[in-house]
C-alpha positions in Angstrom: -29.4 65.0 -61.7 -29.2 68.2 -63.7 -31.6 69.3 -66.4 -28.9 67.9 -69.1 -28.9 64.7 -67.7 -32.7 64.9 -67.5 -32.9 65.8 -71.1 -30.8 62.9 -72.1 -32.8 60.5 -70.1 -36.1 61.7 -71.8 -34.4 61.7 -75.2 -33.3 57.8 -74.6 -36.8 57.1 -73.3 -38.4 58.6 -76.6 -35.9 56.8 -79.0 -36.6 53.6 -77.1 -40.4 54.2 -77.7 -40.0 54.8 -81.4 -37.7 51.7 -81.9 -40.5 50.0 -80.3 -43.2 51.1 -82.4 -41.1 50.6 -85.4 -40.5 46.9 -84.4 -44.1 46.4 -83.8 -45.1 47.9 -87.3 -42.5 45.9 -89.1 -43.9 42.6 -87.3 -47.3 43.7 -88.1 -46.3 43.9 -92.0 -44.5 40.6 -92.0 -47.6 38.8 -90.2 -49.9 40.7 -93.0 -48.0 39.5 -96.0 -47.3 35.9 -94.3 -51.2 35.8 -93.8 -52.2 36.8 -97.0 -49.8 34.8 -98.7 -51.2 31.7 -97.2 -54.5 32.5 -96.7 -54.5 31.9 -93.0 -58.0 33.1 -92.2 -59.6 30.9 -94.7 -57.6 28.1 -93.4 -58.7 28.9 -89.8 -62.3 29.5 -91.0 -62.3 26.1 -93.0 -60.8 24.3 -89.5 -63.6 25.9 -87.3 -66.3 24.7 -89.9 -64.7 21.0 -90.0 -64.6 21.1 -86.3 -67.8 22.8 -85.4 -68.3 20.8 -82.0 -65.2 22.4 -80.8 -66.6 25.7 -80.6 -63.5 27.2 -82.3 -65.1 30.1 -83.8 -65.7 31.6 -80.4 -61.8 32.3 -80.2 -61.9 35.3 -82.7 -64.0 37.5 -80.5 -62.2 36.4 -77.4 -59.0 37.1 -79.0 -60.2 40.5 -80.3 -61.5 41.2 -76.7 -58.1 40.1 -75.0 -56.0 42.0 -77.2 -57.9 45.2 -76.6 -57.9 44.5 -72.6 -54.3 44.0 -72.7 -53.6 47.2 -74.7 -55.6 48.9 -72.2 -53.7 47.4 -69.4 -50.4 47.8 -70.6 -51.3 51.7 -71.1 -52.1 52.2 -67.5 -48.9 50.2 -66.3 -47.0 52.2 -68.5 -48.1 55.5 -67.0 -47.9 54.1 -63.6 -44.3 53.1 -64.3 -43.5 56.7 -65.7 -45.1 58.2 -62.6 -43.0 56.1 -60.3 -39.8 56.6 -62.2 -40.6 60.6 -62.2 -41.0 60.2 -58.3 -37.8 58.3 -57.7 -36.1 60.6 -60.2 -36.9 63.3 -57.9 -35.8 61.6 -54.6 -32.6 60.6 -56.2 -32.0 64.2 -57.1 -32.9 65.2 -53.6 -30.7 62.4 -52.0 -27.8 63.2 -54.1 -28.0 66.7 -53.2 -28.2 65.9 -49.7 -25.3 63.4 -49.8 -23.0 66.0 -51.5 -23.7 68.6 -48.5 -23.2 66.2 -45.9 -20.0 64.6 -44.5 -20.2 64.0 -40.7 -18.1 62.7 -38.1 -19.6 59.8 -36.4 -18.7 57.5 -33.2 -16.8 58.7 -30.3 -13.8 61.1 -30.7 -11.0 60.7 -28.2 -10.1 64.3 -27.2 -7.5 65.6 -24.6 -9.1 67.4 -21.7 -6.1 69.5 -21.1 -4.8 70.7 -24.5 -8.0 69.5 -26.7 -6.1 67.6 -29.2 -7.6 64.7 -30.7 -6.3 61.3 -31.2 -6.6 59.7 -34.8 -6.8 56.0 -35.6 -3.1 55.7 -35.8 -2.6 57.1 -32.4 -1.3 60.4 -33.5 -2.4 63.4 -31.9 -4.1 66.6 -34.0 -5.4 70.0 -33.2 -9.3 70.1 -33.4 -9.1 72.4 -36.3 -7.0 70.2 -38.4 -8.7 67.0 -37.3 -12.2 68.3 -38.1 -10.8 70.0 -41.5 -9.5 66.6 -42.5 -12.6 64.6 -41.6 -15.4 67.0 -42.7 -16.0 69.7 -45.3 -16.1 72.4 -42.6 -13.5 75.3 -42.4 -12.4 77.5 -39.8 -11.8 81.0 -39.6 -10.2 82.3 -36.4 -10.7 85.0 -34.2 -10.7 85.9 -30.5 -13.7 86.2 -28.1 -14.0 89.2 -26.0 -13.7 87.3 -22.6 -10.3 85.8 -24.2 -9.4 89.3 -25.3 -9.6 90.7 -21.7 -7.8 87.6 -20.2 -4.9 87.4 -22.6 -4.5 91.2 -23.5 -5.7 93.0 -20.3 -3.8 96.1 -21.4 -5.3 96.2 -24.9 -8.9 97.8 -24.9 -9.5 97.7 -28.6 -8.7 100.1 -31.4 -8.5 103.9 -30.8 -11.5 105.7 -31.5 -11.2 108.5 -34.2 -11.8 111.2 -31.3 -8.9 110.1 -29.3 -6.7 109.9 -32.4 -7.5 113.6 -33.2 -6.8 115.0 -29.8 
């Protein structure tokens, strides 16, 4: 993932966070308006007074504690998820980079021991260079080694030196 894709991903995450906060804010206002219009808290207090033996008035402090505990838990989980996401994105980047660089042959390659041609899946024979070029991203640069030069061109000793040209 390049830097542009990373910035787009971060912007989307920020936009999603802002949208979620906006939704929470809107619901908070709606609940406040609803609760104030119907006097919900007063009705809850009145109900708890009528049913004191049920110990309903303890629900309020427990609920407040539960809200704070869940908020702290959510923030910690969010931090862990973001850290894990960052690690996964980094590993994904490395894997994509490695995958783009690797294209390899696998298995057994049937090659002629005499002419060194390779038989493909269709049964056709190909030069080693063309087969490897077609099945990998490798490219060949041809030359000749000194031993083959002496064996194939015994009369050719190399390029004449400048001193020999002048004389």
